[in-house]
C-alpha positions in Angstrom: -26.1 -4.8 -6.0 -25.5 -6.4 -2.7 -23.3 -4.9 0.0 -21.0 -7.4 1.8 -19.5 -6.2 5.1 -16.0 -7.6 4.6 -14.0 -6.5 7.6 -13.4 -3.9 10.3 -10.5 -2.9 12.6 -12.3 -4.6 15.5 -11.7 -8.0 14.0 -14.7 -8.7 11.8 -12.7 -10.4 9.0 -14.2 -13.4 7.3 -12.4 -16.8 7.7 -12.2 -17.2 4.0 -10.4 -14.0 3.4 -8.1 -13.5 6.4 -4.6 -14.9 6.2 -2.0 -14.2 8.9 1.6 -14.5 8.1 3.7 -16.6 10.5 7.0 -14.8 9.8 8.9 -13.4 12.8 8.8 -9.9 11.4 5.0 -9.9 11.2 4.4 -11.0 14.9 3.4 -7.5 16.3 -0.1 -6.3 15.6 -1.5 -2.9 16.1 -5.1 -1.8 16.2 -5.6 1.1 13.8 -6.9 3.4 16.5 -4.1 2.8 19.0 -1.1 5.1 19.6 1.8 2.7 18.7 4.6 2.0 21.1 8.0 2.2 19.5 9.4 -1.3 19.1 13.1 -1.9 19.7 14.7 -4.6 17.6 18.2 -5.9 17.3 18.6 -5.7 13.5 17.4 -2.4 12.2 17.5 -1.2 8.6 18.6 2.3 7.6 17.1 4.6 5.0 17.5 8.2 3.9 14.5 10.4 3.2 14.5 12.2 -0.2 12.1 15.2 -0.1 12.1 15.6 -3.8 11.1 12.0 -4.5 8.8 11.8 -1.4 10.4 8.4 -0.6 13.2 6.9 1.4 16.2 5.2 -0.2 17.2 2.1 1.8 20.9 2.2 2.7 21.1 -0.9 4.9 18.5 -3.6 4.7 18.1 -6.2 7.4 15.4 -8.7 7.9 13.1 -10.6 5.5 10.5 -7.8 5.1 12.3 -6.4 2.1 11.1 -9.3 0.0 7.7 -7.7 0.0 8.5 -4.1 0.9 9.7 -1.2 -1.3 10.1 -0.8 -5.0 13.3 -1.6 -6.9 14.8 1.0 -9.2 18.4 0.8 -10.6 19.3 -1.9 -8.1 18.2 0.4 -5.2 15.2 -0.1 -2.9 12.9 2.9 -2.2 10.2 3.0 0.4 7.0 4.9 0.2 6.0 7.1 3.1 3.5 4.6 4.4 6.1 1.8 4.3 8.6 4.0 6.0 6.2 4.9 8.8 5.0 1.3 9.3 8.5 0.0 9.7 9.6 2.9 11.9 6.7 2.3 14.2 7.8 -1.3 14.5 11.4 -0.3 15.2 12.6 -2.0 12.0 13.7 1.1 10.2 15.9 4.0 11.2 15.3 7.0 9.0 17.8 9.7 8.2 17.4 13.1 6.5 19.6 14.6 3.8 22.0 15.8 6.5 22.4 12.3 7.9 20.4 13.2 11.1 17.8 11.0 12.6 14.2 11.7 11.7 11.9 11.5 14.7 8.7 9.4 14.5 6.6 12.5 14.9 8.2 14.0 11.8 7.3 10.9 9.8 3.7 11.2 11.0 3.8 14.8 9.8 4.9 13.7 6.3 1.9 11.4 6.1 -0.5 14.1 7.5 0.7 16.5 4.8 -0.3 14.1 2.1 2.4 15.3 -0.3 3.8 11.9 -1.1 0.6 10.2 -2.4 -0.5 8.9 1.0 -2.9 10.4 3.4 -3.6 9.4 7.0 -6.6 7.3 6.1 -4.7 5.4 3.5 -1.9 4.8 5.9 -4.3 3.3 8.4 -5.7 1.0 5.8 -2.1 0.0 4.8 -1.1 -0.6 8.4 -4.2 -2.7 9.1 -3.6 -5.0 6.1 0.1 -5.3 6.7 -0.6 -6.2 10.3 -2.8 -9.1 9.1 0.1 -10.4 6.9 -1.0 -9.2 3.5 1.5 -8.0 0.9 0.6 -4.4 0.0 1.9 -2.2 -2.8 0.8 1.1 -4.3 -1.7 0.6 -7.1 -0.2 1.4 -10.5 3.4 1.6 -9.2 5.4 -1.4 -10.5 7.5 -3.3 -7.9 10.4 -3.4 -10.4 11.1 -2.3 -14.0 10.8 -6.0 -15.0 7.4 -6.3 -13.5 6.5 -3.0 -15.3 7.1 -4.7 -18.6 5.0 -7.7 -17.7 2.3 -5.9 -15.7 -1.3 -6.7 -16.7 -3.5 -4.3 -18.6 -5.7 -3.7 -15.5 -3.2 -1.3 -13.9 -4.5 2.2 -13.8 -1.7 4.8 -13.6 -0.1 3.9 -16.9 2.5 6.6 -16.7 5.1 6.0 -19.4 8.3 4.8 -17.9 11.2 5.4 -20.3 14.3 3.3 -19.8 17.9 3.7 -20.8 20.1 0.5 -20.8 17.5 -1.2 -18.7 17.4 1.4 -16.0 15.0 4.2 -15.1 15.8 7.4 -17.0 15.0 10.0 -14.3 14.3 9.7 -10.6 11.7 12.4 -11.1 9.5 9.9 -12.9 8.9 8.1 -9.6 8.1 11.4 -8.0 5.6 12.3 -10.8 3.9 8.9 -10.5 3.5 9.2 -6.8 2.4 12.8 -6.8 -0.4 12.0 -9.2 -1.9 9.6 -6.7 -4.1 12.2 -4.9 -7.2 10.8 -3.3 -10.3 12.7 -4.5 -13.5 10.6 -4.2 -13.1 6.9 -4.8 -9.8 5.7 -6.3 -7.7 2.6 -6.2 -4.8 3.0 -3.8 -3.3 -0.4 -3.1 -2.8 -3.7 -4.8 -3.2 -6.4 -2.1 -1.7 -9.9 -2.3 -2.1 -12.8 0.1 0.9 -13.9 2.2 3.3 -15.7 0.0 6.8 -16.8 1.1 7.7 -17.2 -2.7 6.6 -13.7 -3.6 8.8 -12.1 -6.3 8.7 -8.4 -7.1 9.8 -9.2 -10.6 6.8 -11.3 -11.2 4.1 -10.6 -8.6 1.2 -11.7 -10.6 -2.3 -10.2 -10.3 -3.3 -9.0 -6.8 -5.9 -10.8 -4.8 -7.9 -7.6 -4.7 -7.5 -3.9 -5.3 -8.3 -1.6 -2.4 -10.1 1.7 -3.0 -10.4 4.4 -0.4 -14.0 5.8 -0.2 -14.9 9.3 1.0 -17.6 10.0 3.5 -20.3 8.9 1.0 -20.6 5.4 -0.4 -19.5 5.0 -4.0 -22.2 5.3 -6.6 -23.1 2.4 -8.9 -21.5 4.3 -11.8 -18.3 4.8 -9.9 -18.1 1.1 -9.0 -18.8 0.0 -12.6 -16.1 2.4 -13.9 -13.6 1.1 -11.4 -14.4 -2.5 -12.3 -13.7 -1.7 -16.0 -10.4 0.0 -15.0 -9.3 -3.0 -12.9 -10.2 -5.6 -15.6 -12.0 -8.1 -13.4 -9.7 -8.0 -10.4 -11.9 -7.9 -7.3 -12.4 -4.5 -5.6 -12.8 -3.8 -2.0 -13.6 -0.4 -0.5 -12.2 1.1 2.6 -13.6 3.7 4.9 -11.7 5.1 7.9 -13.4 7.0 10.6 -12.2 7.9 14.1 -9.3 5.4 13.8 -11.5 2.5 12.8 -10.8 0.8 9.4 -13.8 -0.8 7.7 -13.8 -2.8 4.5 -16.8 -3.3 2.2 -17.2 -5.2 -1.0 -20.2 -5.2 -3.4 -21.6 -8.3 -5.1 -23.8 -8.1 -8.2 -27.0 -10.0 -7.9 -30.1 -10.3 -10.2 -33.5 -10.0 -8.5 -36.2 -12.2 -9.9 -39.0 -10.5 -11.8 -42.2 -10.8 -9.7 -45.4 -11.7 -11.5 
């Protein structure tokens, strides 16, 4: 099995795999190891954090980023904690708490650091790096909409049963349960990654370009890789390792060595 060095936060992405979105809302890039400077924008969306769900409900949406950000449930948009922090860093989202008070950026960092909402600091850095390059990134196993949940491919892992009533999600707790199960142990798929696409539809996103797995301090074993390949039903896998603020991506190619005489 051949190891292919796919990318790093220092800019080692291959020309064939890197796509940069030319939309206005994707013009500010951050290196994963930098301390971000809060961006101030004219049109700012507003969301309210729900501790029970571990997500933010969008109350006012402004800008084109919502086409590829957040999941839709019962005609409402909910942001994961990594989406919330990414937009807050860029000055595109103002977050409120249950008492309609502003949530400081440091408090959103704390939510990520606690890892209670299915996202840890390392996975946020991977998410941020990919989003800054223009990719469309969603939680693996979490449907963008209930319509896409009905049409999703069999490769999706977290096949939590989603019961519906009159076309709507039955309980908000089901989202919480799905996200809370996404604890990173060793090597596990964390994000479905799509190339930039101005015609992207949450209701019919199609198969991702690749599935990103977060690796621990040790490289995944051959057995782990083969097990993940079976789970993902042929969708390409890429592995991410984050260390000291540097995000590195690796992919593995299968190759047959000739038998020597």
